[in-house]
C-alpha positions in Angstrom: -12.0 33.6 4.0 -10.0 31.1 6.1 -12.1 28.0 5.6 -9.7 25.1 6.0 -8.1 26.3 9.3 -4.6 27.4 10.4 -1.6 26.1 12.3 -2.5 27.5 15.7 1.0 26.8 17.0 2.5 29.1 14.4 -0.2 31.7 14.6 0.4 32.2 18.3 3.9 33.6 17.5 2.3 36.6 15.7 -0.5 38.4 17.5 -1.0 40.9 14.6 -1.6 37.9 12.3 -4.1 36.4 14.7 -6.0 39.7 14.9 -5.9 40.1 11.1 -7.3 36.6 10.7 -10.0 37.1 13.3 -11.1 40.5 12.0 -11.1 39.9 8.3 -10.9 36.2 7.4 -13.2 34.2 9.7 -16.9 33.8 9.2 -18.1 32.7 12.6 -15.5 30.0 13.5 -11.9 29.1 12.9 -10.9 25.4 12.4 -7.8 24.1 14.2 -6.4 20.6 14.6 -5.0 19.8 18.1 -5.6 16.2 17.0 -5.0 14.6 20.4 -4.2 15.4 24.0 -2.4 12.2 25.2 1.3 13.1 25.6 2.3 9.6 24.5 0.3 9.7 21.3 1.3 13.3 20.5 5.0 12.3 20.8 4.4 9.4 18.3 2.6 11.9 16.0 5.6 14.2 16.3 3.2 17.0 17.4 3.3 19.4 20.2 0.1 21.1 21.5 1.6 22.4 24.7 0.6 25.9 23.7 -3.0 25.0 22.9 -4.4 26.6 26.0 -2.4 29.8 25.4 -3.7 30.0 21.9 -7.3 29.3 23.0 -7.1 32.0 25.6 -5.7 34.6 23.1 -8.2 33.7 20.5 -11.1 33.9 22.9 -9.9 37.3 24.1 -9.6 38.7 20.6 -12.9 37.2 19.4 -15.2 37.6 22.3 -16.6 40.9 20.9 -16.8 39.3 17.4 -18.7 36.3 18.8 -16.4 33.9 16.9 -15.5 30.4 18.1 -13.0 27.6 17.5 -13.9 24.3 15.8 -11.6 21.3 16.4 -10.4 18.4 14.4 -9.3 15.2 16.3 -7.7 11.9 15.4 -8.1 8.6 17.1 -6.7 5.1 16.7 -3.3 6.4 15.8 -0.4 4.0 16.5 0.3 4.2 20.2 -3.3 5.1 21.0 -5.0 2.8 23.5 -8.5 3.1 25.0 -6.9 4.9 27.9 -5.6 7.5 25.5 -9.0 7.8 23.8 -10.4 8.6 27.3 -7.8 11.3 27.8 -9.0 12.8 24.5 -12.6 12.4 25.5 -12.1 14.4 28.7 -10.5 17.2 26.8 -13.2 17.2 24.1 -15.8 17.4 26.9 -13.9 20.3 28.4 -13.9 22.1 25.0 -17.6 21.4 24.5 -18.7 18.7 22.1 -20.6 21.1 19.8 -17.3 22.7 18.9 -15.9 19.4 17.6 -15.8 19.7 13.8 -14.5 16.2 13.1 -13.2 13.0 14.7 -11.3 10.8 12.3 -9.9 7.3 12.6 -6.2 7.2 11.6 -5.7 6.0 8.1 -2.1 5.1 7.0 -0.8 7.3 4.2 2.3 6.8 2.1 5.7 8.1 3.2 4.7 9.0 6.7 6.3 8.0 10.0 2.9 7.1 11.4 2.3 4.6 8.6 5.6 3.1 9.2 4.6 2.5 12.8 1.2 1.2 11.7 2.7 -1.5 9.4 5.7 -2.5 11.5 4.4 -2.0 15.1 7.7 -0.3 15.9 8.8 3.2 16.6 11.3 3.7 13.7 13.5 6.0 15.8 13.8 3.8 18.9 12.9 0.4 17.4 10.7 -0.1 20.4 7.3 -1.8 20.0 4.3 0.5 19.6 0.8 -0.6 20.4 -1.3 -0.4 17.2 -5.1 -0.7 17.2 -5.4 -2.9 14.0 -8.9 -4.2 14.5 -11.9 -2.4 13.1 -13.9 -2.9 16.3 -11.2 -1.4 18.5 -10.8 1.6 16.1 -14.6 2.2 16.2 -14.6 1.9 20.0 -11.9 4.5 20.3 -13.9 6.8 18.1 -17.3 6.1 19.6 -16.1 6.7 23.2 -15.4 10.3 22.2 -19.1 11.0 21.7 -21.1 11.7 24.9 -24.0 9.4 24.1 -21.7 6.4 23.8 -19.7 6.8 27.1 -22.0 4.8 29.3 -22.0 2.0 26.8 -18.1 1.9 27.0 -18.2 1.8 30.8 -20.5 -1.3 30.7 -18.3 -3.2 28.3 -16.3 -5.8 30.2 -13.5 -6.0 27.6 -13.3 -2.3 26.7 -10.0 -1.7 28.5 -8.7 -5.1 29.5 -6.4 -5.7 26.6 -3.3 -3.7 27.4 -1.1 -4.7 24.4 -1.4 -6.1 20.9 1.1 -8.0 18.9 2.7 -5.8 16.3 2.1 -6.5 12.7 5.8 -7.6 12.3 5.5 -10.1 15.1 2.3 -11.6 13.6 4.0 -12.1 10.2 7.7 -12.7 10.2 7.3 -13.0 6.4 4.6 -11.5 4.3 1.6 -13.7 4.2 1.3 -15.8 1.1 -1.6 -14.9 -1.1 -4.1 -17.6 -1.9 -4.8 -18.2 -5.5 -8.4 -17.9 -6.5 -9.7 -21.3 -7.6 -12.4 -21.3 -10.3 
């Protein structure tokens, strides 16, 4: 059984593999991770989902008689992701039907990744250009919440939801590491 999902971009290169997975290894739905649909954010993630529509079409064609579907995993608040990028993702999630959304996660920095480097420095390590980073918890939650249909009207009413175009990078906020305060008894 294929429970954790597959790399759809690689599966697309082998139609027999996709048929095999569909016929013998899926129990109702297959999980895939397009993660985002903003070209800017995908570039910063070093991901390419340009073949997503092609994969979905082939999967649907193979699985229509089997009545199997796709479930999606998405990521928001990644370095480079603004509220505008979250709205791009929201439009695509709506197009794919919300009920097929398996999970929406807020980006969490992990050791030894380029994305974490961008998160902590506020810079693209390849170009050394500043990268917008949603550091605040409230903005991260807004980016996640706007992806759910029941929260969209609330976002439209919020006067500050998309006004802030940029944020100071972590490195510009702290030219040196902040000094730790000693706990006084």
